[in-house]
N, C-alpha and C positions, 0 to 999 in steps of 0.2 A: 783697644779702640783702633780702627783702621787708620793708616797714615794717608790723609787725603789732601793736605794742603801743600802747596809748592815747597814751603820751607821744610816741612817734614820729609819730603821726598828729595831734598837736597837742591832744589832750584833757587836761583836768585836773579835779580835784574842787574845786568851789567851796566857799567857806566857808558855814557854816550860816545866817549872817545875810544872805547874797545873796538876791535875790528868788526866791520859790518859786512853781512852778505848782501844787504839791500836797504834801499830807503823806500817807504810807502807813502803815497799821496793819494788824496781823494779829490779829483778835479771838480772845480765848482761848475754848477749848472747855470746857464744864463738867466733862468727865472728864479734863482735862489734868493734868499734874504740877505746874504752877506755884502753884496756889491750893487745895491739898487741904483740904476742909472749909470754905473761906472764899470760894468763888466768887461768891456773892450779895453779899458784902460789898465786893468790888472793883468792882462794876459802876457805883455812882454815880460814883466817881472817873473811870472811863473815859468815862462820859457827859459829865461836866464838861470833860474834856480835849477831846473832839471839839467841843463847843459853844463852847469858848473859841477854837478855831482856825477853825472852819468859816466865820465871817463874813469871814475875811481870805483864804482860799484853799480850794481843793477838798480834800476828804478822800476817799481811796480806802481802803476797808476790805476786807481779804481775809477770807472766811468759809469755814468747812469745809463746811457743808451747810445745808439749809433751816432746821433748828432753831437753829443758831448765828446765822444771819442774822436770824431772828425775834428772838432775844435782843438782838442788836445794835441792831436797828431800835427795839425797845421801850425800850432803855436810852437811845439817843441822842434819840429822839423822831421820829415819823413825819413831822412837819412841818419838820424841820430840812433846809434846802436846802443844796446844794453837797456832799452826802455820797453816795458811790457805792459799790456793793457788788460784789464780784468773787468768783466761785467758784474761789478759789485756796486750797487747804487748807494748813494748818500744824499741827504737833503743839503748839507753845507760842506765846505772843504776842509774843516779843521781836523785833520787825521791825527794830530797829536793827542786830541781830546777824545775822539770817538773811536779811533783805530786800535789795533791790537797792541797790548804791551807784552813784549816777549821776555821770558825768563829762560835761563840755560842751566844745565848741569852736565859736566863732562862734554860729550859730543851730542847732547840732546837739547832740543828746543821745545818750548811749549808756549801757549797763549794764555794770558790772564784776561778775562773778559769782565771788566768792571761795568757796572750799569752806567748809562748816559741819559741824562734828562735835559740837555740843552741849557746848562747853567741855571737850573731851577725852573724849568719850563718857561724859559724866556722866549724861545723860538719854536713854534710848532709848524709842521710836524717834525719828529725826530726819530721815528721808528726805524727808518732805514739806517741812520747813523748808529743807532744802538745796536744794530745787527751786524755791523761791519766786522768786529773781531771774530764772530762765529763763522762768518762766510770766509774769512782769511784762513782761519784754522781748518776748515773743511777743504779749502783749495789746496793748502800745503800738507793736509793730512797729519796735523799736529794735535797733541793732547790739548784740551781746553779746560781751564779752571774758571769757575764762575763764583766770585765772592758773595754776590747778591747785594751789593751796596753800590751806591753812585760815587764815582770818582773819575776825574779826567787826567789825562796824562800830563797836561800842562801845569797841574797843581803840584807836581813833585819833581825832584831832581836827585839822582843818587851818585855816589862816588864809586860804586862798585865793590866796596870793601866792607859795607854794613851801615853807612850813614845816608840819611835821606833828609832833604830840605823841603819844607812845606810852609803854608801859612795857616793861621787860625781863621782868618777872614774868609777862606774858601772852605777848607775841610770841616769847620765847625758851623758853617752857615746852615740854618734850619731848612733852606730850600734844597739841601742834598740829602742828609740822613738825620732828620730830626730825633730819631729814636735812639741814636747813638751818642755815647759820652766820648770825650777826648781820649781816655784810656782804651776804650773799645775800638775806636778808629785807629789808634796807634797799633793795637794787636792785629787788625786786618792788614796793615802795611807790613808788619813783621811776618805774618803768616803767608802772605801772597807775593811779597817781593823779596823776601829773604833778608831784610834789613834788621839791625839791631838797635840802631841809634836814630831816633827821629828828632829832628831840629825844627823848632817852630818859629817862623817869622810872624809879623803882625799883619798889617793891611797892605793893599795894593795901591796902584796908581790911578789917577783920575782918568775916566773914560773907559776903564776896563770892565766889560760886562761879565767877566768870569768871577767877580767878587774877590779878585786878588790872586791870580795864578803866579806861582813863584818864578815862571820862566820870563816874566817881565821885570823881575826884581833882582834875583841872585842866582848864580849858577856855579856848580862845581866845574873847574877846568882841569883839575888833576886830583888825586885822592886827598890832598891836604890844602888845596887852594880854592877859594871862592871868590868870584867877581860879584860886586854889588853896585847898583846904580845909585848915584848920588845927584842931588839937585842943589846947585850953589845959591840959587836965589831964594832968600828966606820969605819972600812974598808969594812964591809959587805954591800952589795947593799941594804939590808933591814933596816939598821940602821937609816937612815934619815926619811923615810916614817913612820916607826913605832914610832920613836921619835915624829914626828909631830902629829900623831894620838893621842899619849899619852898627849901632850900639849893641844890638842883640848878638850879631855875629861875632863881635869882639870877645864876648863871654862864652861862646860856644866851644865845645870840644868834639873831636871825631870819635869813632868807635873805639879807639885805643886810649881815649882820655887826653889826647894831645890838642893844643889850640889850633884853630884854623888860621891859615894865612889869608888875610883879607885884602883884595885889590879893588880899587874903585874904578868904575866905568862912568863916563859923564852921562848926563841926561841930554837928549837932543833939544831940550827946551819945549816950548809950547808948539805943538803941531795940531793944527785944526782944519776942519773943512766946514764951510758954511756956518761958522761960529761955534762948531761943536768940538770940544777937546777930545783928541784921539789918544789912545794908549801907546804912543810911540816910545820904544825902549830898545836900546842896544843889547839888552840882555837876551833878546829873542833870536839869538844867533843859533845856527844848526851845525853840529860837529859831524862831518862825514869822514870817510877815509881819505886822507891826504889833503883835505880842504875844509875850511870853516866859512860858512856863508853868513855874512853879517848884513842886517838891514841898515840902509842909510837913508837920510831924510833931507838931503839938500841943504845941510848946514855944514859948510866946509870945515870949520874949526872942530866941532864936535865929532863929525864923521871921521876925520883923520885921527883924532885923539883915541876914538874907540878902535879903529883899525890898528893903530900902532900898539895899543895896549894888548889886544888879543894876539897880534902877531909876535909879541914878546912872549906871551904865555904859551903859544903853540908854535914853537920854532921849527917843528918837523912837519907843519901843515901850512898851506898857503891860505891866507885870509882874504876872501873875496868880498868886497862891498857891492851890493845891488840895491839900487834905488827902491825903497819900500813905501814912498810917499803916497802913491795911489792905492797900494795894497792895504795900508793901515786903515783906510776908510772902512774896511770890513772888520776892524777892531782886532786884527791879528797880523803876524808876519811869518817869517820863514820857520821858526821853530814850531809854531802853531800848526803849520801846514804839513810837517813831516813826522814820520815815525820810523825809527831805526830797527832793522831786523839784524840781530847779532850774528856774526859768523860762528859756526860750531864745527 
């Protein structure tokens, strides 16, 4: 039988803290669904995100047309070096979920093109989003692997040595791959990302339209350490699911059978707009070369606690907090917007 999967060919997905060649973004369009009536409000946070990362690695920004590119250039700043624009259209800006997932072997890079259906066909259309990985692979002239199943990048997190964190509420949701069982989905993760140890958390937080992406819940910060969000208020709707996930992590083992070190991140508390609960989470940080970008939510006590915790865990990187209060109205933050391209 021919060796056709990335795992069989020796590829694996590196951890996010491994060296990057670049970060990819898909710039939002003014008439998109993510920021109705608040588009101009989110632009400052996007500009700060790019300017925080660009001194340390290339930034590739997918833009839909000339008008969107002009907005992006004006927001980022024309003088900002290391930023490159590509005419790759997307319907929405969540590049973590619709963008390319890169896998590596030795000095080689390839793209895994998971299917994208806008979180169970919640947002139409999504055809341009689904095509982004193919277009990036064509642009970079990279091999492309297509598993043929639906999966978003925000639904998983890896430690680069064989372990992967995900959630049953998302990956087993019938609006993604109703024809697949949990063992079958696990095999796809093994075959296409090169992992050996799949760790399953439970449900997500209130307001999360992704059905429980793990990047709002718990993240690897080094091969043996996971940060997980906790909610101290037992009357908060997030208290029980986050507590349950915390308990699960305490029983989990890495690919070598060793227990994980679990560090708590605070919850920012209730963040809402017009009475609607939003999925604000400090776990939605992005790890770039030399810097970690953390969403903050105008809660001085919890913002500082999250910054201090991550700075301790990333002593060789500067942790930068950027106000994400307007951005979270689109139901995502900095990790949802970004996708790393590993250095090879």
